[in-house]
N, C-alpha and C positions, 0 to 999 in steps of 0.2 A: 658913610661907606665909600671907600675909594673905588676908582674905576675898575681895578683888578678884582677887588672883592665883589663888585657888582657882576662882573663877567663870570667869576667863579660861581657865584650863587645861581646865576641864570643857567649855566652849564649843568650844575648839580640838579636843579629843578627840571631841566629838560630830560636828563637821563632818568630821574626818578619817575617820570611819566611813562617810561618804557617797561615792557614786560620782562625784559632781560637784555643783556648786552655781552657780546664776546669782543674783547679788545685784542687787536693785532699787537703783540707785545714783544718789543725787541729788548727791553730792559734799559732803554735810554730814558732821558728825562721827559720827552714828549709823550711816549706811550705809557711811561710810568705815571704821569699826572692823569692821563685819561683813565688808566686802571684804578688809580687811587680815588678819583672822583666817582667813577662808576661803582666801585665797591662801597663808597660812602653813601651813594644814593640808592643802590640796589641790594646791597648785602650779598647774600648767597646767589642772587640771580645774575651777578656779574662774574665773568670768567676771563682770565688772561690767557692768551694762546701764543706760543712761540714756535716759529717754524725752524726746525733743525735741518741744516743742509751743509754742503761743503764750503759755502761762502760765509758761514757764521763761525767766527772763532770760538773755540771751546771756552775761552775765558768769558766771552760775552754771554754764552748760554748759562754758565755758572752764575754770572752776575744777574741774569734775568730770573733765575730760580731764587736767588737770595732776595731780590727786590720784591718778587711776588710774595714771598714769605713775610717780608717786612710790612707790606701792605695788608696782608691777611687774605688775599684774594686767591680763589682756586686757580691753579696753573695747569694748563694742558700743553703738551708737546706734540707737534705733528712733524713727521719726517718726509722729506722729498729730496729730489736732486735736480738742480738747475742744469746739470750736465747731461740730463736726458733730452734737453732742447738744443737742437742745432742753431736755432735763432739766438739763443743766449751765448752759446760757445763762440759764435762768430764775432761777438763783442763789437758790434757797430754802435752807432749813436742811439739806438733804441734798446740797448742791453737792459737798462733799468726798467723799461716798460715790460719786457719779457719776464724779468725777475719778479717784479711786483705783481704781474698778472698771475704767475704760478703761485707765489707766496700767498696772495690774498685768496686765490682759488682754494687753497688748502684750508684757509680760515673759514670760508663759507661752507665747505664740506663738513668741517668739524662742528660748526654752528648748527647745521641742519641735523647732524647726529644728536646734538644736545637739545634740539627743539628751541633754538634761539634764533629769532628773526633778524636781529640787528647786529651787524659787524662794524666796529669802530676802528679807526686808525688814528695815528698821531700827527697828521698834517696840521701845522699851525698857521697862523695868519700871515707870517712872513714868507712861507714857502712858495706860494704861487708867483710872487714878484721877484724871486731870487734867481732868475735865469731859466734856461731850458730845462724842464723837469718832466721827462717822459714818464716817470713813475706815476705822476699825478693823473695821467690819462687813464691808467689802469684803475686807479681809485674811482674815477668818474664812471668808467665803463662798467665796472662791477657793482656800482652803486653802494660802495662802502660809505659810512657816515663819518665825517671828520668834525667832532664837537668843538675842538679848539679853533678850527677855521670858522665854523658856523657862528661861534660867539666872539670872533675877532680877537682871539688871544694870541699875542705875539710870543716870540721865543723868550724875551726878557720876562714877560708876564708868566709864561709857563714856569720859569725858574722860581719866580716869586711864589706861585701857588705851591710848587714842590717844597719850598721852604716852610710853608704853613703846615704841610703834612709831615714835616721832618724827614723828607725822603733823602736817603744817602746820595742819590744821583742828582741832587739839585744843581750842583756845579759841574757835573760830568761833561766832558767835551763830546761833541758829536762823533759818532762812529758809523762809517759806511761799511758795506759788506766787503769782503776780501777781494772781490773781482774788481773793485774800483782801484786797486793797486796795479792793475795790468793795463797798459796803454790801449786805447781804442784801436781796433784793427788787428790786435795780436790775440790769437785764440785763447780763451779761458780753459785751462786744463787743471786736473786735480794736482798734478806735479807742481805747477806754479802757485796754486792756492796754498798747498801744504807748506812750501818753503817760505812763502810770505808770512803765513801764520806763525811758523816756528821762529822766523827772524824777529817778528814783532814781539813775540813772547820773550825773547832774549832782551830786547830793549826795555820791556816792562820790568823784567827781573833786575836789570841794571839801574832801575830807578827813574827812567825817563817817563814823562806823563803825556806829552802831546807829540805824536810822531807818526810817520808812515814809512814803510819800506816798499818802494815801487820796483816792480820786476820788469825790466826792459830786456826780455828774452835772455836772461842769464846775468844781466848786469843789475846789481842791487843798488838803488839810489835811496839813501837814507835821508829823510826829511825830519828835522827836529824843530820844535818851537824856538823862536829867536832867543828866548831867555835860557834855553838849554844848550845852545850851540857851543858855548865856551867849553863846557865839559867835554864835548865830543872832539875838541881840538887837542886834547891830551893824547900824546903818542901811545899811551897805554890803551886808551879806548880804540884808537885806530888799529892797533895790533890785534886786540881781542875781536873787534868787529870783522876784520878781514879773515882771521882764522876761523871763527865760528860760522860766519855766513858762507865761507867757502866750503866748510864741512856740510852745509845744508844743500849744496849744489849750485851756488852762484859762482860764475866764472870770474866776475870782477865786483868789487865793492867800492862805492863812492859815497861821499857826503855832499849833499846839496847845500851850498853856502847861502842860498836864498831862504832856507828854512822851510818849515811846514806851511803848505797852502793847499786849499781844497781844489780838486779838479785839475791837478797839474799834469795828468796823463790823458786827459779827455779833451774833446772839442772845447774851444775857448768859451762858448756860450753855455756849456753844460755844467751846471753847478750841482747836479745830483751826485756826481762822482766825488769821492772824498779821499 
């Protein structure tokens, strides 16, 4: 048995000993693997729960629904608004802490309604050492359980386990919430979130796979993966991007020649922003 197989088996056995589990489920590979293992171990006593809010792109919610169906796990949706919180809107270095606190709070409320004591999240073993992560403080304070972290399962190992389950998200890039596209210190508003979501939907429609549209108070800065930059240097793309993003409410549209990178509008040490 390989190291990954051993960790996978230990995680499954751990969850099988529980009376039930609700998994905070974004539809990404980390929470997808936690949900798959929980369903494998607990069957109908495992529930995946996705929080729907202004910061979750509609496409990500649709992906979460599809992944839950793929796994075969019961899928709950809870709705709330981060924009009800002045602390979140302020968009300081603790934004991810406020967001995670509200999001996980909704998970615990739904778990209590369902009579489930254990709430799991998708924090993996690489996360605590990857820079300033205020969201992890919320996980600790609310006493959510992180089985990937508990069993020392890294991101690469998460993807390997996802492949053993045949999950379609095994190679899916990481996706942070839409507020991570707004520079720290600039207020998070529904207008900014909406135009970022619509701009990124366009890039997805145009066939790009790894990208972000950063909203610098009306200036759209497009980041693309290095291997996709060449396509964006086509004048036809430049014309289309300028026209369509201007229609969405951006005053200026730029292409970042450094390419896509995480945390490019947040404090240097903050790797929670994507």
